[in-house]
KOLROMAR-515382 format. One record per atom (N, C-alpha, C): residue in three letters; atom name; x, y, z. Coordinates in steps of 0.001 Angstrom, whole numbers. Last residue first. Example, Ala and Ser with C-alpha at 12.3 -4.5 7.8 and 13.67 -1.06 7.14 Angstrom:
+------+------+---------+---------+---------+
| rest | atom |       x |       y |       z |
+------+------+---------+---------+---------+
|  SER |    N |   12850 |   -2250 |    7080 |
|  SER |   CA |   13670 |   -1060 |    7140 |
|  SER |    C |   12900 |      30 |    7870 |
|  ALA |    N |   13190 |   -5690 |    7800 |
|  ALA |   CA |   12300 |   -4500 |    7800 |
|  ALA |    C |   13200 |   -3300 |    7800 |
+------+------+---------+---------+---------+
***
This chain:
+------+------+---------+---------+---------+
| rest | atom |       x |       y |       z |
+------+------+---------+---------+---------+
|  SER |    N |   41595 |   -9613 |  -48301 |
|  SER |   CA |   42226 |  -11090 |  -47677 |
|  SER |    C |   41585 |  -11553 |  -46664 |
|  THR |    N |   40594 |   -7576 |  -50573 |
|  THR |   CA |   40278 |   -8228 |  -49341 |
|  THR |    C |   40702 |   -9483 |  -49073 |
|  VAL |    N |   41404 |   -4729 |  -52172 |
|  VAL |   CA |   41804 |   -6313 |  -52129 |
|  VAL |    C |   41445 |   -6401 |  -50620 |
|  LEU |    N |   40576 |   -2414 |  -54721 |
|  LEU |   CA |   40395 |   -2711 |  -53494 |
|  LEU |    C |   40606 |   -4175 |  -53146 |
|  VAL |    N |   42203 |    -254 |  -56881 |
|  VAL |   CA |   41709 |   -1547 |  -56515 |
|  VAL |    C |   41634 |   -1802 |  -55196 |
|  ALA |    N |   41611 |    2348 |  -58731 |
|  ALA |   CA |   42283 |    1881 |  -57457 |
|  ALA |    C |   41628 |     740 |  -57424 |
|  ARG |    N |   42218 |    3148 |  -62076 |
|  ARG |   CA |   41537 |    3074 |  -60892 |
|  ARG |    C |   42010 |    2382 |  -59904 |
|  LYS |    N |   43808 |    5150 |  -64301 |
|  LYS |   CA |   43942 |    4017 |  -63899 |
|  LYS |    C |   43080 |    4218 |  -62506 |
|  ARG |    N |   42128 |    6731 |  -67219 |
|  ARG |   CA |   42878 |    6730 |  -65975 |
|  ARG |    C |   42863 |    5482 |  -65175 |
|  LEU |    N |   41961 |    8003 |  -70487 |
|  LEU |   CA |   42023 |    6686 |  -69508 |
|  LEU |    C |   42741 |    6957 |  -68275 |
|  ASN |    N |   40822 |    9828 |  -72148 |
|  ASN |   CA |   40934 |   10182 |  -71105 |
|  ASN |    C |   41239 |    9154 |  -70012 |
|  ASN |    N |   40614 |    8906 |  -74707 |
|  ASN |   CA |   42023 |    9716 |  -74412 |
|  ASN |    C |   42065 |    9587 |  -73285 |
|  GLY |    N |   38714 |    5954 |  -74182 |
|  GLY |   CA |   39077 |    6953 |  -75010 |
|  GLY |    C |   40626 |    7612 |  -74752 |
|  TYR |    N |   37174 |    5668 |  -70919 |
|  TYR |   CA |   37346 |    4951 |  -72052 |
|  TYR |    C |   37975 |    6388 |  -73055 |
|  ARG |    N |   37006 |    4998 |  -67628 |
|  ARG |   CA |   36937 |    5961 |  -68706 |
|  ARG |    C |   37503 |    5284 |  -69938 |
|  PRO |    N |   35014 |    3460 |  -65129 |
|  PRO |   CA |   36196 |    3106 |  -66047 |
|  PRO |    C |   35808 |    4235 |  -67183 |
|  GLN |    N |   34270 |    4552 |  -62184 |
|  GLN |   CA |   33580 |    4007 |  -63178 |
|  GLN |    C |   35045 |    3970 |  -64171 |
|  GLY |    N |   35020 |    2859 |  -58723 |
|  GLY |   CA |   34957 |    4028 |  -59618 |
|  GLY |    C |   34478 |    3324 |  -60997 |
|  LEU |    N |   37629 |     256 |  -58108 |
|  LEU |   CA |   36713 |    1339 |  -57582 |
|  LEU |    C |   36373 |    2147 |  -58697 |
|  ARG |    N |   37856 |   -3107 |  -58572 |
|  ARG |   CA |   38112 |   -2048 |  -59107 |
|  ARG |    C |   37242 |    -813 |  -58561 |
|  VAL |    N |   38395 |   -5713 |  -56567 |
|  VAL |   CA |   37521 |   -4880 |  -57432 |
|  VAL |    C |   38194 |   -3546 |  -57496 |
|  ALA |    N |   38786 |   -8968 |  -54816 |
|  ALA |   CA |   39525 |   -7669 |  -55674 |
|  ALA |    C |   38648 |   -7090 |  -56508 |
|  ASN |    N |   38661 |  -11004 |  -52434 |
|  ASN |   CA |   38083 |  -10390 |  -53114 |
|  ASN |    C |   38866 |   -9196 |  -53880 |
|  VAL |    N |   40690 |  -12866 |  -51052 |
|  VAL |   CA |   38879 |  -13013 |  -51197 |
|  VAL |    C |   38499 |  -12284 |  -52103 |
|  ILE |    N |   43548 |  -14187 |  -50904 |
|  ILE |   CA |   42630 |  -13053 |  -51480 |
|  ILE |    C |   41263 |  -13385 |  -51752 |
|  CYS |    N |   45561 |  -15401 |  -48829 |
|  CYS |   CA |   44616 |  -15873 |  -49456 |
|  CYS |    C |   43747 |  -14470 |  -49824 |
|  THR |    N |   49173 |  -16067 |  -48684 |
|  THR |   CA |   47856 |  -15133 |  -48538 |
|  THR |    C |   46851 |  -15422 |  -49376 |
|  VAL |    N |   50591 |  -18020 |  -49872 |
|  VAL |   CA |   50655 |  -18055 |  -48632 |
|  VAL |    C |   49327 |  -17113 |  -48132 |
|  SER |    N |   50406 |  -17580 |  -52694 |
|  SER |   CA |   49926 |  -18967 |  -52236 |
|  SER |    C |   50031 |  -18866 |  -50717 |
|  SER |    N |   51561 |  -15389 |  -52948 |
|  SER |   CA |   49943 |  -15392 |  -53162 |
|  SER |    C |   49538 |  -16708 |  -52453 |
|  ASP |    N |   53703 |  -13745 |  -51134 |
|  ASP |   CA |   53563 |  -15109 |  -52145 |
|  ASP |    C |   51884 |  -15135 |  -52106 |
|  ILE |    N |   55406 |  -10625 |  -51204 |
|  ILE |   CA |   54100 |  -11500 |  -50664 |
|  ILE |    C |   53804 |  -12555 |  -51572 |
|  ASP |    N |   57005 |   -8643 |  -52094 |
|  ASP |   CA |   57595 |   -9969 |  -51654 |
|  ASP |    C |   56494 |  -10902 |  -50792 |
|  LEU |    N |   55910 |   -6383 |  -53356 |
|  LEU |   CA |   55866 |   -6406 |  -51661 |
|  LEU |    C |   56431 |   -7761 |  -51287 |
|  TYR |    N |   56314 |   -6248 |  -55998 |
|  TYR |   CA |   56722 |   -5287 |  -55341 |
|  TYR |    C |   56472 |   -5381 |  -53709 |
|  GLN |    N |   55823 |   -9167 |  -56940 |
|  GLN |   CA |   56955 |   -8302 |  -57350 |
|  GLN |    C |   57136 |   -7104 |  -56785 |
|  PHE |    N |   53482 |   -9924 |  -55252 |
|  PHE |   CA |   54863 |  -10773 |  -55282 |
|  PHE |    C |   56030 |   -9705 |  -55763 |
|  LEU |    N |   51626 |   -8012 |  -55767 |
|  LEU |   CA |   52110 |   -8256 |  -54351 |
|  LEU |    C |   53459 |   -9246 |  -54260 |
|  PHE |    N |   51533 |   -8153 |  -58505 |
|  PHE |   CA |   51890 |   -6985 |  -58040 |
|  PHE |    C |   52441 |   -7586 |  -56395 |
|  ASP |    N |   50308 |  -11088 |  -58720 |
|  ASP |   CA |   51956 |  -10381 |  -59552 |
|  ASP |    C |   52112 |   -9223 |  -58828 |
|  SER |    N |   47830 |  -10495 |  -57511 |
|  SER |   CA |   49110 |  -11701 |  -56927 |
|  SER |    C |   50575 |  -10979 |  -57697 |
|  VAL |    N |   46778 |   -8675 |  -59186 |
|  VAL |   CA |   46970 |   -8370 |  -57839 |
|  VAL |    C |   47817 |   -9348 |  -57238 |
|  GLN |    N |   46431 |  -10317 |  -61591 |
|  GLN |   CA |   47406 |   -9029 |  -61593 |
|  GLN |    C |   47867 |   -8511 |  -60091 |
|  GLU |    N |   45000 |  -12221 |  -60642 |
|  GLU |   CA |   46208 |  -12654 |  -61454 |
|  GLU |    C |   47296 |  -11143 |  -61095 |
|  PHE |    N |   42661 |  -11001 |  -60081 |
|  PHE |   CA |   43088 |  -11632 |  -59133 |
|  PHE |    C |   44611 |  -11995 |  -59666 |
|  LEU |    N |   42058 |   -9758 |  -62732 |
|  LEU |   CA |   42492 |   -8831 |  -61808 |
|  LEU |    C |   43155 |   -9782 |  -60576 |
|  ASN |    N |   43243 |  -11086 |  -66075 |
|  ASN |   CA |   42454 |  -11533 |  -64697 |
|  ASN |    C |   43056 |  -10561 |  -63563 |
|  LYS |    N |   44031 |   -8765 |  -68466 |
|  LYS |   CA |   44416 |   -9932 |  -67728 |
|  LYS |    C |   43460 |   -9908 |  -66240 |
|  GLY |    N |   43499 |   -6487 |  -69792 |
|  GLY |   CA |   42611 |   -7470 |  -69984 |
|  GLY |    C |   42931 |   -8646 |  -69187 |
|  ARG |    N |   44590 |   -3876 |  -67489 |
|  ARG |   CA |   44941 |   -4686 |  -68671 |
|  ARG |    C |   43771 |   -5937 |  -68782 |
|  GLU |    N |   45040 |   -1196 |  -66017 |
|  GLU |   CA |   43742 |   -1660 |  -66585 |
|  GLU |    C |   44200 |   -2512 |  -67738 |
|  GLU |    N |   47965 |   -1073 |  -63715 |
|  GLU |   CA |   47311 |    -855 |  -64855 |
|  GLU |    C |   45938 |   -1792 |  -65275 |
|  LEU |    N |   47381 |     405 |  -60617 |
|  LEU |   CA |   47622 |    -720 |  -61358 |
|  LEU |    C |   47101 |    -427 |  -62618 |
|  GLY |    N |   47238 |    2878 |  -59161 |
|  GLY |   CA |   48259 |    2851 |  -60145 |
|  GLY |    C |   48617 |    1602 |  -60667 |
|  TYR |    N |   46917 |    1528 |  -55524 |
|  TYR |   CA |   46680 |    2604 |  -56709 |
|  TYR |    C |   47789 |    2437 |  -57732 |
|  ILE |    N |   45204 |    -556 |  -53576 |
|  ILE |   CA |   46172 |    -302 |  -54853 |
|  ILE |    C |   45825 |     606 |  -55521 |
|  LEU |    N |   44260 |   -1035 |  -50292 |
|  LEU |   CA |   44028 |    -347 |  -51663 |
|  LEU |    C |   45085 |    -165 |  -52412 |
|  LEU |    N |   43164 |   -3644 |  -48465 |
|  LEU |   CA |   44418 |   -3181 |  -49187 |
|  LEU |    C |   44093 |   -2487 |  -50432 |
|  ASN |    N |   41556 |   -4987 |  -45540 |
|  ASN |   CA |   41760 |   -4223 |  -46737 |
|  ASN |    C |   42923 |   -3905 |  -47187 |
|  ARG |    N |   41626 |   -6062 |  -42693 |
|  ARG |   CA |   42029 |   -7206 |  -43885 |
|  ARG |    C |   42068 |   -6273 |  -45354 |
|  ASP |    N |   39929 |   -3978 |  -41602 |
|  ASP |   CA |   41361 |   -4429 |  -41044 |
|  ASP |    C |   42103 |   -5341 |  -42178 |
|  ARG |    N |   37477 |   -3556 |  -42127 |
|  ARG |   CA |   38813 |   -2711 |  -42476 |
|  ARG |    C |   39747 |   -3177 |  -42544 |
|  SER |    N |   36168 |   -5414 |  -40301 |
|  SER |   CA |   36053 |   -5364 |  -41734 |
|  SER |    C |   37166 |   -4504 |  -42663 |
|  LYS |    N |   37201 |   -4580 |  -37708 |
|  LYS |   CA |   37697 |   -5713 |  -38472 |
|  LYS |    C |   37453 |   -5841 |  -39835 |
|  THR |    N |   35796 |   -2005 |  -37713 |
|  THR |   CA |   37145 |   -1914 |  -37550 |
|  THR |    C |   37659 |   -3598 |  -38295 |
|  GLU |    N |   33308 |   -2780 |  -37679 |
|  GLU |   CA |   33877 |   -2135 |  -38909 |
|  GLU |    C |   35242 |   -2126 |  -38685 |
|  LEU |    N |   33044 |   -4441 |  -35522 |
|  LEU |   CA |   33098 |   -5400 |  -36430 |
|  LEU |    C |   33494 |   -4350 |  -37698 |
|  ASN |    N |   33799 |   -2439 |  -33434 |
|  ASN |   CA |   34337 |   -3597 |  -33446 |
|  ASN |    C |   34415 |   -3855 |  -34833 |
|  LEU |    N |   31299 |    -838 |  -33848 |
|  LEU |   CA |   32719 |    -252 |  -34065 |
|  LEU |    C |   33755 |   -1344 |  -34316 |
|  VAL |    N |   29304 |   -2852 |  -33062 |
|  VAL |   CA |   29253 |   -2275 |  -34301 |
|  VAL |    C |   30711 |   -1705 |  -34714 |
|  LYS |    N |   30170 |   -3006 |  -30164 |
|  LYS |   CA |   30141 |   -4164 |  -31193 |
|  LYS |    C |   30140 |   -3846 |  -32632 |
|  TYR |    N |   29390 |    -481 |  -29291 |
|  TYR |   CA |   30931 |   -1034 |  -29441 |
|  TYR |    C |   31127 |   -2127 |  -30472 |
|  ASN |    N |   26971 |    -341 |  -29824 |
|  ASN |   CA |   27614 |     639 |  -30392 |
|  ASN |    C |   29206 |      28 |  -30687 |
|  LEU |    N |   26065 |   -2208 |  -27951 |
|  LEU |   CA |   25764 |   -2757 |  -29371 |
|  LEU |    C |   26549 |   -1597 |  -30184 |
|  GLN |    N |   26767 |    -979 |  -25579 |
|  GLN |   CA |   27256 |   -2474 |  -26065 |
|  GLN |    C |   27317 |   -2737 |  -27592 |
|  THR |    N |   24883 |     758 |  -25546 |
|  THR |   CA |   26538 |    1297 |  -25499 |
|  THR |    C |   27296 |       1 |  -26103 |
|  ILE |    N |   22508 |    -228 |  -25617 |
|  ILE |   CA |   22837 |     580 |  -26778 |
|  ILE |    C |   24415 |     867 |  -26853 |
|  THR |    N |   22512 |   -1386 |  -22946 |
|  THR |   CA |   22462 |   -2530 |  -24216 |
|  THR |    C |   22983 |   -1584 |  -25606 |
|  ASP |    N |   22511 |     477 |  -21429 |
|  ASP |   CA |   23741 |    -236 |  -21606 |
|  ASP |    C |   23996 |   -1041 |  -22623 |
|  THR |    N |   20374 |    1499 |  -22285 |
|  THR |   CA |   21251 |    2502 |  -22555 |
|  THR |    C |   22436 |    1582 |  -22218 |
|  ASN |    N |   18731 |    -434 |  -21158 |
|  ASN |   CA |   18401 |    -249 |  -22417 |
|  ASN |    C |   19597 |     728 |  -22749 |
|  THR |    N |   19145 |    -349 |  -18258 |
|  THR |   CA |   19278 |   -1489 |  -19064 |
|  THR |    C |   19697 |   -1057 |  -20451 |
|  THR |    N |   18052 |    2193 |  -17786 |
|  THR |   CA |   19702 |    1986 |  -17490 |
|  THR |    C |   19915 |     864 |  -18487 |
|  LEU |    N |   15178 |    1810 |  -18569 |
|  LEU |   CA |   16279 |    2911 |  -19238 |
|  LEU |    C |   17719 |    2685 |  -19239 |
|  LYS |    N |   14780 |     136 |  -16566 |
|  LYS |   CA |   14614 |    -456 |  -18081 |
|  LYS |    C |   15485 |     694 |  -18842 |
|  THR |    N |   14833 |    1677 |  -14593 |
|  THR |   CA |   15639 |     439 |  -14699 |
|  THR |    C |   15731 |      73 |  -15980 |
|  GLU |    N |   13277 |    3800 |  -14843 |
|  GLU |   CA |   14636 |    3990 |  -14761 |
|  GLU |    C |   15279 |    2712 |  -14787 |
|  ILE |    N |   10802 |    2141 |  -14849 |
|  ILE |   CA |   11167 |    2822 |  -16230 |
|  ILE |    C |   12759 |    3072 |  -15995 |
|  ASN |    N |   10831 |    1316 |  -11978 |
|  ASN |   CA |   10851 |     431 |  -13029 |
|  ASN |    C |   11285 |     945 |  -14323 |
|  ASP |    N |   10366 |    3832 |  -10749 |
|  ASP |   CA |   11818 |    3192 |  -10673 |
|  ASP |    C |   11761 |    2080 |  -11773 |
|  ILE |    N |    8086 |    4579 |  -11628 |
|  ILE |   CA |    9143 |    5355 |  -12019 |
|  ILE |    C |   10506 |    4542 |  -12203 |
|  ARG |    N |    6362 |    2835 |  -10734 |
|  ARG |   CA |    6498 |    2954 |  -11999 |
|  ARG |    C |    7729 |    3456 |  -12521 |
|  ALA |    N |    6795 |    3727 |   -8009 |
|  ALA |   CA |    7240 |    2304 |   -8413 |
|  ALA |    C |    7385 |    2231 |   -9663 |
|  ASN |    N |    5915 |    6098 |   -8277 |
|  ASN |   CA |    7287 |    5958 |   -7723 |
|  ASN |    C |    7852 |    4803 |   -7959 |
|  THR |    N |    3283 |    5432 |   -8500 |
|  THR |   CA |    3978 |    6237 |   -9476 |
|  THR |    C |    5378 |    6188 |   -9190 |
|  THR |    N |    2554 |    4153 |   -5943 |
|  THR |   CA |    2500 |    3649 |   -7465 |
|  THR |    C |    3113 |    4144 |   -8541 |
|  LYS |    N |    3203 |    6311 |   -4236 |
|  LYS |   CA |    3825 |    5039 |   -4305 |
|  LYS |    C |    3961 |    4228 |   -5370 |
|  ILE |    N |    1008 |    8151 |   -5009 |
|  ILE |   CA |    2417 |    8610 |   -5200 |
|  ILE |    C |    3397 |    7340 |   -5063 |
|  SER |    N |   -1147 |    6507 |   -4494 |
|  SER |   CA |    -940 |    6876 |   -5883 |
|  SER |    C |     639 |    7346 |   -6092 |
|  GLU |    N |    -789 |    6498 |   -2009 |
|  GLU |   CA |   -1087 |    5068 |   -2533 |
|  GLU |    C |    -646 |    5480 |   -3950 |
|  ASN |    N |   -1169 |    9189 |   -1170 |
|  ASN |   CA |      59 |    8661 |    -853 |
|  ASN |    C |     256 |    7321 |   -1385 |
|  MET |    N |   -3878 |    9619 |   -1978 |
|  MET |   CA |   -2694 |   10511 |   -2564 |
|  MET |    C |   -1213 |    9571 |   -2359 |
|  ASN |    N |   -5147 |    8345 |      14 |
|  ASN |   CA |   -5207 |    7995 |   -1408 |
|  ASN |    C |   -4022 |    8549 |   -2065 |
|  LYS |    N |   -4207 |    9725 |    2216 |
|  LYS |   CA |   -3836 |    8067 |    2235 |
|  LYS |    C |   -3986 |    7775 |     559 |
|  ILE |    N |   -5406 |   12026 |    1500 |
|  ILE |   CA |   -3994 |   12047 |    2021 |
|  ILE |    C |   -3601 |   10523 |    1710 |
|  ASP |    N |   -8220 |   11462 |    1767 |
|  ASP |   CA |   -7435 |   11941 |     492 |
|  ASP |    C |   -6203 |   12143 |     377 |
|  ILE |    N |   -8286 |   10708 |    4357 |
|  ILE |   CA |   -8419 |    9676 |    3500 |
|  ILE |    C |   -7876 |   10123 |    2279 |
|  GLN |    N |   -7800 |   13087 |    5772 |
|  GLN |   CA |   -7107 |   12019 |    5717 |
|  GLN |    C |   -7044 |   10835 |    4710 |
|  SER |    N |   -9867 |   14731 |    4974 |
|  SER |   CA |   -8691 |   14890 |    4387 |
|  SER |    C |   -7687 |   13947 |    4468 |
|  LEU |    N |  -12050 |   13234 |    6412 |
|  LEU |   CA |  -12044 |   13149 |    4588 |
|  LEU |    C |  -10834 |   13520 |    4302 |
|  GLU |    N |  -11097 |   13958 |    8766 |
|  GLU |   CA |  -11122 |   12469 |    8281 |
|  GLU |    C |  -10949 |   12226 |    7165 |
|  VAL |    N |  -11680 |   16727 |    8829 |
|  VAL |   CA |  -10114 |   16231 |    9029 |
|  VAL |    C |  -10076 |   14666 |    8466 |
|  ASN |    N |  -14436 |   16735 |    8374 |
|  ASN |   CA |  -13497 |   17421 |    7211 |
|  ASN |    C |  -12129 |   16924 |    7577 |
|  SER |    N |  -15140 |   15805 |   10704 |
|  SER |   CA |  -15457 |   14896 |    9861 |
|  SER |    C |  -14576 |   15359 |    8543 |
|  LEU |    N |  -14212 |   17722 |   12681 |
|  LEU |   CA |  -13511 |   16279 |   12522 |
|  LEU |    C |  -13952 |   15442 |   11338 |
|  LYS |    N |  -15877 |   19684 |   11631 |
|  LYS |   CA |  -14464 |   19924 |   11609 |
|  LYS |    C |  -13899 |   18456 |   11599 |
|  ASN |    N |  -18516 |   18461 |   12741 |
|  ASN |   CA |  -18040 |   18667 |   11058 |
|  ASN |    C |  -16324 |   19162 |   10896 |
|  PHE |    N |  -17773 |   18694 |   15633 |
|  PHE |   CA |  -18157 |   17313 |   14502 |
|  PHE |    C |  -17678 |   17287 |   12983 |
|  LEU |    N |  -17678 |   21263 |   15988 |
|  LEU |   CA |  -16597 |   20135 |   16311 |
|  LEU |    C |  -16759 |   18996 |   15542 |
|  VAL |    N |  -20165 |   21992 |   15314 |
|  VAL |   CA |  -19004 |   22624 |   14550 |
|  VAL |    C |  -17685 |   21825 |   14569 |
|  ASN |    N |  -21463 |   20279 |   17075 |
|  ASN |   CA |  -21767 |   20073 |   15644 |
|  ASN |    C |  -20612 |   20860 |   15098 |
|  LEU |    N |  -20834 |   21460 |   19476 |
|  LEU |   CA |  -20575 |   19878 |   19246 |
|  LEU |    C |  -20748 |   19698 |   17606 |
|  LYS |    N |  -21806 |   23996 |   19280 |
|  LYS |   CA |  -20440 |   23668 |   19332 |
|  LYS |    C |  -20032 |   22391 |   19050 |
|  ASP |    N |  -24423 |   23464 |   19405 |
|  ASP |   CA |  -23931 |   24202 |   17984 |
|  ASP |    C |  -22392 |   23914 |   18006 |
|  ASP |    N |  -24449 |   22391 |   21927 |
|  ASP |   CA |  -25181 |   21473 |   20788 |
|  ASP |    C |  -24461 |   22211 |   19298 |
|  THR |    N |  -23932 |   24474 |   23580 |
|  THR |   CA |  -23390 |   23418 |   23639 |
|  THR |    C |  -23615 |   22389 |   22236 |
|  GLY |    N |  -24186 |   27801 |   21875 |
|  GLY |   CA |  -24429 |   26666 |   22792 |
|  GLY |    C |  -23659 |   25627 |   22421 |
|  MET |    N |  -21897 |   30439 |   21209 |
|  MET |   CA |  -22697 |   29202 |   20632 |
|  MET |    C |  -22882 |   28608 |   22109 |
|  ASN |    N |  -19736 |   32421 |   21709 |
|  ASN |   CA |  -21214 |   32601 |   21976 |
|  ASN |    C |  -22419 |   31563 |   21751 |
|  GLN |    N |  -17398 |   30941 |   20903 |
|  GLN |   CA |  -17651 |   31319 |   22322 |
|  GLN |    C |  -19000 |   31523 |   22907 |
|  PHE |    N |  -17798 |   31095 |   18213 |
|  PHE |   CA |  -17909 |   29866 |   18883 |
|  PHE |    C |  -18035 |   30143 |   20342 |
|  SER |    N |  -17623 |   33779 |   17633 |
|  SER |   CA |  -19223 |   33260 |   17371 |
|  SER |    C |  -18965 |   31938 |   18031 |
|  ASP |    N |  -14897 |   34233 |   18443 |
|  ASP |   CA |  -15727 |   34969 |   19103 |
|  ASP |    C |  -17262 |   34495 |   18883 |
|  ILE |    N |  -13311 |   32621 |   16615 |
|  ILE |   CA |  -13501 |   32501 |   18041 |
|  ILE |    C |  -14521 |   33041 |   18955 |
|  ASP |    N |  -15278 |   31816 |   13656 |
|  ASP |   CA |  -14340 |   32686 |   14488 |
|  ASP |    C |  -14355 |   32232 |   15707 |
|  VAL |    N |  -15678 |   28957 |   11699 |
|  VAL |   CA |  -16244 |   29829 |   12488 |
|  VAL |    C |  -15073 |   30482 |   13435 |
|  SER |    N |  -16492 |   26121 |    9664 |
|  SER |   CA |  -15499 |   27712 |    9862 |
|  SER |    C |  -16278 |   28787 |   10738 |
|  GLY |    N |  -18121 |   24344 |    9245 |
|  GLY |   CA |  -17398 |   24129 |   10506 |
|  GLY |    C |  -16265 |   25276 |   10423 |
|  SER |    N |  -19437 |   24207 |    6982 |
|  SER |   CA |  -18231 |   23932 |    6904 |
|  SER |    C |  -17650 |   23523 |    8046 |
|  THR |    N |  -22989 |   22895 |    8134 |
|  THR |   CA |  -21862 |   24053 |    7476 |
|  THR |    C |  -20347 |   23242 |    7441 |
|  GLY |    N |  -24631 |   21579 |    9294 |
|  GLY |   CA |  -24103 |   20898 |    8189 |
|  GLY |    C |  -23069 |   21683 |    7445 |
|  ARG |    N |  -26847 |   23777 |   10857 |
|  ARG |   CA |  -26391 |   22505 |   10680 |
|  ARG |    C |  -25633 |   22358 |    9690 |
|  LYS |    N |  -26224 |   27351 |   11483 |
|  LYS |   CA |  -27097 |   26071 |   10673 |
|  LYS |    C |  -26306 |   24874 |   10739 |
|  ARG |    N |  -26256 |   29130 |   14676 |
|  ARG |   CA |  -25689 |   28441 |   13521 |
|  ARG |    C |  -26282 |   27468 |   12668 |
|  LYS |    N |  -28906 |   31489 |   15554 |
|  LYS |   CA |  -28199 |   30180 |   15722 |
|  LYS |    C |  -27527 |   29620 |   14391 |
|  SER |    N |  -27711 |   34940 |   16435 |
|  SER |   CA |  -28519 |   33737 |   15449 |
|  SER |    C |  -27805 |   32612 |   15520 |
|  LYS |    N |  -27955 |   38046 |   17526 |
|  LYS |   CA |  -27536 |   36482 |   17669 |
|  LYS |    C |  -28335 |   35777 |   16915 |
|  ILE |    N |  -26695 |   40643 |   15582 |
|  ILE |   CA |  -27926 |   40021 |   15757 |
|  ILE |    C |  -27294 |   38554 |   16201 |
|  THR |    N |  -25312 |   43690 |   15917 |
|  THR |   CA |  -25128 |   42556 |   16033 |
|  THR |    C |  -26441 |   41833 |   16270 |
|  ARG |    N |  -25024 |   46364 |   13484 |
|  ARG |   CA |  -25505 |   45835 |   14899 |
|  ARG |    C |  -25677 |   44325 |   14904 |
|  TRP |    N |  -23907 |   49102 |   12024 |
|  TRP |   CA |  -23765 |   47841 |   12037 |
|  TRP |    C |  -24159 |   47301 |   13616 |
|  GLN |    N |  -24760 |   51928 |   10096 |
|  GLN |   CA |  -24304 |   51268 |   11191 |
|  GLN |    C |  -24557 |   49559 |   11064 |
|  GLU |    N |  -25975 |   53187 |    8068 |
|  GLU |   CA |  -24487 |   52968 |    7795 |
|  GLU |    C |  -24070 |   52148 |    9018 |
|  GLY |    N |  -28900 |   51344 |    7641 |
|  GLY |   CA |  -28161 |   52651 |    7294 |
|  GLY |    C |  -26782 |   52340 |    6983 |
|  ILE |    N |  -28221 |   48392 |    9111 |
|  ILE |   CA |  -28936 |   49255 |    9086 |
|  ILE |    C |  -28649 |   50934 |    8813 |
|  ASN |    N |  -27068 |   45296 |    8471 |
|  ASN |   CA |  -26874 |   46749 |    7831 |
|  ASN |    C |  -28159 |   47550 |    7951 |
|  GLN |    N |  -26337 |   42978 |   11030 |
|  GLN |   CA |  -27536 |   43394 |   10001 |
|  GLN |    C |  -26925 |   44926 |    9633 |
|  GLY |    N |  -24256 |   40090 |   11607 |
|  GLY |   CA |  -24666 |   41493 |   11898 |
|  GLY |    C |  -25747 |   41990 |   10801 |
|  GLY |    N |  -23387 |   37470 |   11282 |
|  GLY |   CA |  -24563 |   37621 |   11911 |
|  GLY |    C |  -24939 |   39089 |   12184 |
|  ASN |    N |  -20988 |   37715 |   10259 |
|  ASN |   CA |  -20888 |   37416 |   11609 |
|  ASN |    C |  -22071 |   37895 |   12068 |
|  GLN |    N |  -21388 |   37954 |    7459 |
|  GLN |   CA |  -21013 |   36637 |    7889 |
|  GLN |    C |  -20916 |   36498 |    9320 |
|  ASP |    N |  -24471 |   39783 |    7161 |
|  ASP |   CA |  -23098 |   39641 |    6888 |
|  ASP |    C |  -22514 |   38265 |    7265 |
|  ASP |    N |  -27654 |   40186 |    5749 |
|  ASP |   CA |  -26784 |   39742 |    6477 |
|  ASP |    C |  -25440 |   39565 |    6325 |
|  MET |    N |  -29976 |   42880 |    4916 |
|  MET |   CA |  -28729 |   41693 |    4369 |
|  MET |    C |  -27891 |   41385 |    5632 |
+------+------+---------+---------+---------+
***
């Protein structure tokens, strides 16, 4: 049975057998074996190593190109993410602004009697009587009662939401 260094096992002792290195190997040779080789074998080992180095360089170039492409894609995605984050922030501010403006001109009135009278007239009378606001100057867009009406002995006054 041969070992890696060209030795042969005879019993329990090892003895060195000089053999020529086969061509086309990976080029992995220890220094002692290399020094004992002939010129042709040394050149074969060196050419194999050089070929392996060239293949490694090609692989490294391919990996570098792949990394450059990946980095460009990451930069593009980061730019889009920043743009989208800014857009979302702006939209959130716009929604908040619209919600604030929509509540800005609302008025809740509690305790207004539920009469058969028109609700707009009732609100106009209330505003003029208690708040000294003339309904001809103030434009009432909408007036609605909030909640479900109750009838019978359990009659309660519902709040009125007025939008101007």
